[in-house]
N, C-alpha and C positions, 0 to 999 in steps of 0.2 A: 445476605443483604448488605448493601453499602449505603452510606448516608449520602444525602444530596451534596454535602461538602466534599465527600470523596469523589463523586461524579464530576464536580466542578474542576477537579484537578486534571481531568483528561483534556488534552488539547487535540481536537480533531479538526483538520483542515482539508480542503479540496486540493488534491495534487494532480497535475496533468503529466501523463507518462510521455517522456521524450524518447526513451530508448529502452529496449528490452532484449536480453540475451540469456541463453542457458548458462548456468554456472558449470564450468568444466569439472568433470568427475562426478556429477550428480545427475540422477534421472528425474529428480523432483523439483530442483531449485531453479528459479529465474531471477536474474538481477535486473532491477528497474532503475532508470534514472528519472527522478521525479522533480518537476518544477513546482515549488511551493510558494511562488510569488516572489518573495525577497531572497530566496535561496533555492539551491538544488540539492537533493539528497539521493543517496543510493539505498534502495530497499530491496531485501530479498523476500520472495514469496515462494511457498512450497506448492505451486500449482501447475508445474510442467506436465503432469500426467493428465491434466484437464484442458490446458490451453497452450497453443503455440506462442512463443514470445511476441511475435508481431501482432497478436490479438490485442495486446495491452496498449500499443502505441497510439497516442492521440486521445486516449480515454481520460476522463476526469473522474477520480475516485476519492472516497474519504480515506484519509491517512491519519493514524494516531501518531502525532509527531513528538510527544514528550515521553516516549518510551525509551528506557535505557538501551543504548546500542548493544548489539549482540553479533557474534560471528557465526556464520554457517559455512562449513567447508573452507574456512580461512578467509571468507569474504564478509566484510562488515555490513550490517544492516542498521539503518538509522531511522527506523519507524516501522509501522505495520499497516498494510492495506486491510481495510475492513470489508468483509464479505459475509453474505449469508451462507449457512451450511444447510443444504437440502439433501438428505440421504447420503451424507458424506462427501458431497460435491460442492465446490464453492460457486456461488452466484454473485457476480460483481454488482455492487450498488452504484447506480449511475444517476446523477442529477437529472431532473426532467427538463431543465433548461440549461443553456450555456452559463457556466459559473466561472468567474475568474480564479486562476490558480492562487492558492493561499487563502481563499475565503474560509471563514470560521464556520464550523458545523456546531449548532447548538441543539 
């Protein structure tokens, strides 16, 4: 269990995916360029076995933006795409209406 104060520390925003490509040398990683309104970030997702990179382009997705950056296969990731896990497969979470990039998720 975490406290409500811990939960408030998470900064989740809607990011629009501008570009997606497989990470060279990896069967599982995709590099995304994400528009977060006031800035763009690079985020690595481990979903290549489930989605082609082009599937992400143009989608608006919830992004955890205040996660410490991490490197995967030598490529820096500056956030995390949030998705549901159903039987070990990711299901992307999409807003029901058009949402501006950078919108705060509460």
